[in-house]
N, C-alpha and C positions, 0 to 999 in steps of 0.2 A: 637928422637919426628920424628914425619912424618911431611912431609912437604906439603903442600897444594899448588895446581897449581892453577890457574884460567885463563879461556881461554874466551878472548872478543872481540869478532868482532863489528866493527863501523857500525851506521845505513849506511853510505856510502858507505861500504863496501861491505856489505850483498845488497846493491840497486843494484850493480855494476854485480851481480851475477844473477839476475833477471829482468826479464819486469814486472813481477807481483808484488805490493804492499809486501813491504816485514818486518817481524817484527823485533826485535833487536837482536834474534839469535833463529838458529835453531839446536843448541845443545841437546843431548838427556838429559844434566845434565844441570839445569838452573843456568847461569852466573849470576856474579857479574855486572849488568848496567853499572857502573862507577870503572874502575881500580883503581881510585885514592881513592876509596874509599875501595875497597881492600887490597889496601898496609897496613894499619892500624891495625896491628896484634899485639898483637892475639885477637880472639874473639870467641864465642860462636861458635860451631861446625853447619854448614849449616843445615838447616831441613832436615829430610830425605824424600826418594819419595812418602813416605808415612806420612806425618804429624802424630805427637804426640802431645797433648794436655799436656803440661806439669802438669798441674793441677791435673788432673783426671789418666792421664797413658794412655786414651784411645786414639784409632785412629780416628783422626779428618776425618770424613766421609762430602762431599762435594757434593752435586745433581748435577748430572751429567747436567743439564738441566740449572743449574745456571753457571756451566761452560763453558756450548757451548754460553750462552749468552756473559758470560765474556771474551770469547775470541772473538766474533764479536763485543763489543764494544771497546775494544783493537787495533783491526783492524781498527775501522773507526775513532777512536780519533787518531791516530798515521798517519792517510791520512788528518788529519785535518776537519774532518766530527764529530765534538763532541758528544758524546751521553750523555753529563752530566757526574756523578760520573760514576765510574766503579763499579759496585756491582753487576753485573749477571742478573740483573733483568731488563724485557722486558716493559719499560716504554714508553711515548709518547715520549720521547727526543731521543733513542734510534729509534726508528721508523720516527722519523723526520730526523736521520741522515740519514738512510739507503734510504729514500727516494731523498735524496740532494745528496748522491752518487751515486746514480740510474741515476738521472738526468745529473751528471756529464758525463757518460758513454750512455746517449741516451736511456737507457731501461727505461720500464716504473717502476711506483713506487711499484708495486707489486712481480717484481722478485726478489724475496729476496733471492733464490736459488743461485743465482749467487753470491750473496755477500756472502755468509754463504760459499763457496767454494772459494771463496778469502779468508776469512778470515782462512778457514781450511790449504790454501796452503801457507798462511804468517806468522801465529801464531802457527807454529806446538808446540813449548815451551809457554805453558800459564802464567807460573810463572817464574821470577826470584830470585834470592835468594840477598837480600841487607844486607848489612851493615850499622848500623846506623853511619853516620859520626860524626867526632870531631866537625864540624863546627855547628851541630846541638845545642851544648851548646849556640851559640852567638844568636839564635833564640828561643830559647824554656825559660820561667821562669814559672815553677810550682806554683809560688806565683802569678801569674797573677788573678786577679780577671775580670772575663770576663762578659760582661751586659753591661746595659746601664747607669754607674754612670761616667758621664762625668767629673765631678770635681775629681775623682780619677785618671780617665783615663788623665787628664790634666796634671797631675802631674808627670806622666811618661815619661821616655825619649824614649819609643817603647811602639806598641802595639803588643806583639808576640805571639807565641803558646803558648798555656798550659801545653803541654806535647808530649814527644816523639811520641808517637802514632798519634797527632794532625800532628805533621811536618811530619811525615812520611805517614800518609793517603793523605794530600795534594801533596806532592812531587811524589807522584805515583798514583794521579788524582781518589783518592778510599774515602772510609769510615774509620774510626776507627771500626765499626762494620763488614766491612767486611775484614779488615786485621784479627778480632777475629776470625774470619769465615774459615780462610783458614791457622791461625798460632794455634788456641786456645788463651782465654781469659787470661790464664797465663802469657803466653808469651809476649803478648803486652801491659797488664797493668804492665809488671814489665820492658819493655825495657828501655835500658839506651845504650849509646855511645858504639858500638862495637857489640851490638847485631844483630845477623843475623836474618833475616826474611824472609817470603816468601812475593811477592809485584805484582802485576800484571805485566806482562813483556812490558814495554814501557819504551821508553826516559823519565827520572824524570825531574820535575818542579825543577830545582836549583835556589833556591832563592839566595844562595850565588853570585851568578854571576849578580845579580843586584846592582845599584849604586844609594844614594838619589839623586833626582833633575836630573838625566841623561833624556836627551831629544834627541828625534829623529826628523830630518829634513825631507824635502821633499826628493822623489827619482824620476827620470826619469820613470820607471816602476810602482812602486808601487803607487805611486799617480795617475796614471792613473786608477786605479781599482776603482770600486764601492763599497759599502756596503748596501745593502735592510735591514730595521731592519721592522718585521711584528709583529706589536704588540698585533696581533691576534694569533699566532701561538706561540710565544714567541722564534722568531728564526731570528739571524741573519745572511744573506748569501752574499760573498763577490765574487765579477765578476770581470774579466780581459777581457777587449776588443778585439775580434778577429784581429781588425786593431786598428790604434793611432785616439785618440780622437781627434779632433780639439778644439782650445781653446773655451769656451763659448760665445756666442754672448749678453747673459743677465747673471744677477747678480743671485747667489742663492734667493730662498726667501728671503723678507726681514723681520725686525723683527717689523710687523705692529703690531698697539692696537685695541682694538676694544672698544665697552660698556659694557663688560661683570666686573661684580663687583669682582668674586673671582679671589685672588691673590696667587697662590700655591707656595710652596717653590722648590728650584733648588742647583744644586750644582756648583761651579766654582772655577777655579784655581786662585789666586790672590799670587802676590810678600810677601814672609813674612820677613816685615823689620829688625825681629831682626836676622833671619837666614841667610836670603837670598836666602831658598828654596821656593819652590811653595806651596800651600797651596789650598785646596778643601772647598770654602766658601757656606757654604747655603745663598743666597740671595734672595729678593722679585722680582718676576716676573711679567712679562707684559703679562698678556693672550691675546689669540688672536683665532679667528676662524681656522679650518683646512682648509690647502690651497689645490689646487690642485696639484699634485705631479708631477715634470718631469720625463717623460717616459722613461726608459731607457733598450733598446729591450734585452733580454736575450738571444735571438735565435742569436744573433750577440756577442756574449760572451762567456766566459768557467767559469763557478763556481769554484772557488780555494778554498773555505771555507766555513762551516758554522757551528754555535755554539747555543746552549740555550741560551736564554737572560732571564732577568725579566726587565720587561718595567716598565714605572712609572704608577701612580695611572691614569685611565682614564681623569680626570677633568686637569691632568699634561700633558699631551702628547704633545708633539708638531710637529705635523705632519707638512712636508715639506720637501724640497732638500736643503739640508746643503753642508757646506764643513768642513773637517777636521783641527783644525786650529795648535792642536798642540798634543805631545805622551810624557808623562813624566812619569817616574818611583818613586815609593815611596812617592805620594804626601801626605802631612798633610791634616788633615780636620778641619774647622773654625766651631764650634759648636756654634750658637746664639738659645737660648733656647727662647727667645721672637718671635723670626722669627718663629720658628716651631710651636708654640702655638697660635699667632695671626695674623702674615702673614706679620708682621712690622718688620723690620730692627731695632734692638738696637746698642747702643756703647758698651754693655756689651758684650764679646764671650770669649770662651774658643779656644786653639788650640789641637787639638787630635793629639799626634805624629804618624809618618810614622810606618807601617809594616803591616803583613801579615792579623792581626785582627781589623787594622783600618776599618770603614765602606766604605772606597769606595777603598779598596784593597790595591794593589800593583802597579796599575799601570791605568793612567787617559789619555783618548784622548777627548780634549774639542772640540765643532763644532763652526761654526760660528752662531749658534743658541745661544746667550747670556745665558751661565750658565749651557748650556746641554752637555752632554759628555756620553760616555761607558768608563766604571772602573769595577775594580776588585770588592770582597766582602768577607766579614769575616764569610758567611755562604753557602759556596759553594752546602750546600745538598739543600739548598731553590731556587737554580735557577730555573726560569718556575714557581715556585707553589707560588709567592706572588706578590708584587707589590712594587716598590721604590718611594722614594718623587718625582722622575722627571727624573733621568735619565735611563741609560740602564745598567744594571750588566750582568756581565760574572764571571766564575771559576777563581780565579786568575791564575790554571793553562791554562786558554784559553786565557785571556786577555793578557798573558805575551806575546803569539806567534803571536798576531797582528802588531808588529813593522817589522816583516819579512814578511807581507803579505799584508799590505796596510800601508800606509803614509799621514802623513799632506798634503794637497791638495787634498786628493780624496773626492770625493763624497759621501755624506750619506743620504740616502734616507727614512725617517720614516713614515711608513704609518699605 
């Protein structure tokens, strides 16, 4: 029997070799990104250099222009300038990611050629070979009925992925359709534990490293940063001051009320008396007029990250300057049907369990504006293309990065 040897270089090791942004590997043969996953042998042979559709037996031909865009998206994603889903399509959010990346280096928005060159240098290997890990069975339930049946969802212990394909797509920041494009439909539709498949060459989102109810506290550096949420462009940008910020002499925008009648819905984290875990609860809101924003001079700061977001509906947006109060993994969600339909909170509600297909995703960051927060989603492909009830949605693979970038105590500006 032939033995297979996998060589894997960690991102830190590769960063030490170059001052330019670096991909996970520069090996000519796509590596396995996670050596722990590679150890689970035996498994299917890794895909060949020219992938074959197992159903038709034909070569899989991937358009060159999509591969070049995918390379650019992979590069931006790994530099914390999220382009949205990695699908090889040049959309609005890939363009905004390029602009944010250029801003970091003092370039003009239109200087795309330099970004493309950075991507070619840092991502010479476009795809990696990933083995579906055994841990996937903990997070996948093919019998899960995805949809809006909250009564059914409340009877479950979790809100899991519906298939191995969905698990692997979110793990590698892409879509099931793109996995089918680069692997063939047959392989993806029939993927099981230990199936080998091509994936974008990125650091994966490892959901197994998260913990129910884990919280993140303030940090001397990360809490000094601030986030600007642009509800028109559908983007969040995070800045770090070039010099320490003095403590504010005034409080963030207060929760004032006005004579407006309409009371929108929002999401809030509350204690779960039964389990002692945090819950995301939809509650009645006190509307208020637009507030004058606190000005943070971006020219005295360095942009450290940017991601696409889905903002709240226009009537639900709470513009102002707030503080990040908490940061919690795997929240549950309190569903109140009366509140959603009438704006009046009832005594009857359902608790929707935590999981990647929970409507608030896998992470919640609550703001000082009561009930407003930044959270994940169960529909990453719709980020930036819809409106939420009132909070700020991000893809799960993006929102889980935030505790390493910004922490409670940080300023959050919604404009």
